[in-house]
N, C-alpha and C positions, 0 to 999 in steps of 0.2 A: 504493500500500500504506500503510495507516494505521500511524503510529508507536505503539509500545506506551506505555501510560500509566505514568509513573514511580511506583514504590512509595514510600510514606512511609518515611523513614529514621529510625532510632532516634536519641535525643539524643546518644549517644556516637559516632555515625557508623559503627558497626561492622557494621550490617546493617539489614534492613527492620524497621520497628517493628511490634509486634503491634497488630492492629486492635481497636478497642473496639466492643462490642456494646451493644444496648439494656439488657441486664441489668447491664453494667458501669456505664453511665450512671445507671441507677436506683439502684444501690448508693451511688454518689457523692452523688446527690441526697438519699438518706436520711441520709447522714452530715452533709450540709450542713444538713438540717432539724433534726437533733439539736443541731448547733453553734449554730444560731440560737435554738433553744428554751432552751439553757443559757447564752446570752449571750456566747459566744465570738466570734461575728461579728454585725454589725448587719444590719438589713434590706437596706440598699443593697449591702453586700458580698455578702450572700447572693444577691441578685438577679443580681449580676455573675458570681459563681461558678457559679450554676445555669445561666445562659445559656451560659457557657463549657463547662460539662459536657455540655449537650445538643448543642453544636456540635463536640465533640471527636471526632476520627477515630481516635486511637490511645490506648493505655493510658498512654503517656508524657505525653500532654496532660492526662489525668485526674489523674495522681499529684500534681502540684503543688497542685491545688485542695483537697486534704485533708492534705497533708504537714505543715502547720504547726499542725494541730488537736491538742490534747492528748488523751490516752487517755480522760480523764474526759468529754469531749464525746461520745464514741461508745460507750463501754462502761460506765463507772461510773455515769453518770447518763442512761440511755436515757429518751426521752420515751415517754409512753403511745401505743399505736397509735391511728391516727385512728379516730374513732367511725364506725361503719357504721349506726347507728340512723337510721331514716327521720326526716326533718324535715317536720312537718305544720302547716299553717295551717288551722284549722277554725273558721269563723265569726269570724275574727280576722285581724290583720296581724302577721306574724312576720318578723323580719330577722336574718339570721346574717351576721356580718362579723368583721373584725379579723384577727389573725395566728393562723390555725388551720390544722392540717395537713389537706390534702384527701385522703380515702381513694381507693383505686383505683376504687371504685364507690359512688355515693351514690344514695339515693332521696329525692326531695322531692315533696310533695303539697300541693295547695291545694284545699280544699273550701269554697266560698262564702267565700273569704278571699283574702288577698294574702300571698305568700311572696317575700321578697327574699333572694337568695343573693349576697353581695358577695365576690368573689374578688380584689379589687384588692390586698389585703395578705396573701392566703392563701399557705401554704407548699405548693408542689407537690412531692410526694415520688416521683412517677412522671412519665414523659414523656407518658403518655396517661391521662386519667381519664374515666370514664363517669358521667354524671348522668342518672338516669331521672326525668324530670319529668312528673308526671301532674296535670293541672289539670281539675277538674270544677266548672263554674260558679265559677271562681276565676282568679286571675292569679299566674303564677310569673315572676319577673324575675331574670335573672342579670346581674350587673355584672362585666365582665372588664377586666383591664389590657391595654394595647396589644400586649404581646408574646405573648399567649396566642391560639392559633388555635382556631377553633370550627367544628364540623360538626353540623348538625341532621339527625338521622335519624328524628325522631318523626313522628307522624301527627296529624291534626286532623279532628274531626267537628263541624260547625256551630261552628267555633272559628277561632282565628287563631294563627299562629306567625310571629314576626318576628325577623330578625337585624339587628344593628347595621349601618348603612351605612358605618361607619368601620372595618370590619375591615381590618387591615393584611395584604394578601396577600404582602408581601415577607418576612414572618416565616416561616422554614422550620425553624428549630432550636429554637424555644421549646416550652413545654408545649402539649398539645392537649386540648381539652375536647370530648367527643363526647356529644351530647344525644340521648337516646331518650325513650320514653314517649308519652303520648297526651293531647291536649287535647280535651275535650268541653264545648261551651257555655262555653268559657273561653279563656284566652290564655297562651301561653308566649313570653316576650319576652327577647331578649338584646341588651344594649347595652354600649358602652364608657364608661368614665369620661369625662365631659364631653359626652355625647350629649344631656343634658337641655336642653330649650329654654330653661329658666330655671336658671342655674348654682346659685342658692341651694337648689334642690331636691336637690343632691348631699348636703346636710347633714341632710336630713329623715330 
């Protein structure tokens, strides 16, 4: 007979702790994104707290992650919602990177051009985001940090879709990027920082 799985216990030891759901983790992630944008925490601390938030099993584990943040970081100075406008490279090369909030759903397009979406320093405000990548006679390249998981659910017609060979399958609690869309006579490529054959290309 199998032994029952022990329930998480609250921090005060008085009883079982309340379980945290995906909505609870997403709310904490949004607060951390606001705190980063307003300068109350730095990028390294944001990454540590975000990882802890997505790995939390109970509400008691989530509470300390935002307990020391002032009200101004979450209410008085809210950041603008992530932009959901499509990003398009048309007969050109376009690169989007830096410390920007990733919306739950993004649309990116390459038409006879190259579009680079650099997520190495992006702020994930949701556990899972969807990027609809449509490449027609063009190239879309997504650059991901090591802790982000990726799933490619798109299609290709006379085209190529390539995932990074350095995907870390041991990461189970980090943010997830789900890629949809279609490549026609083009390419959708996903790689990790450091995948470039020549390191100096990371700076181009």
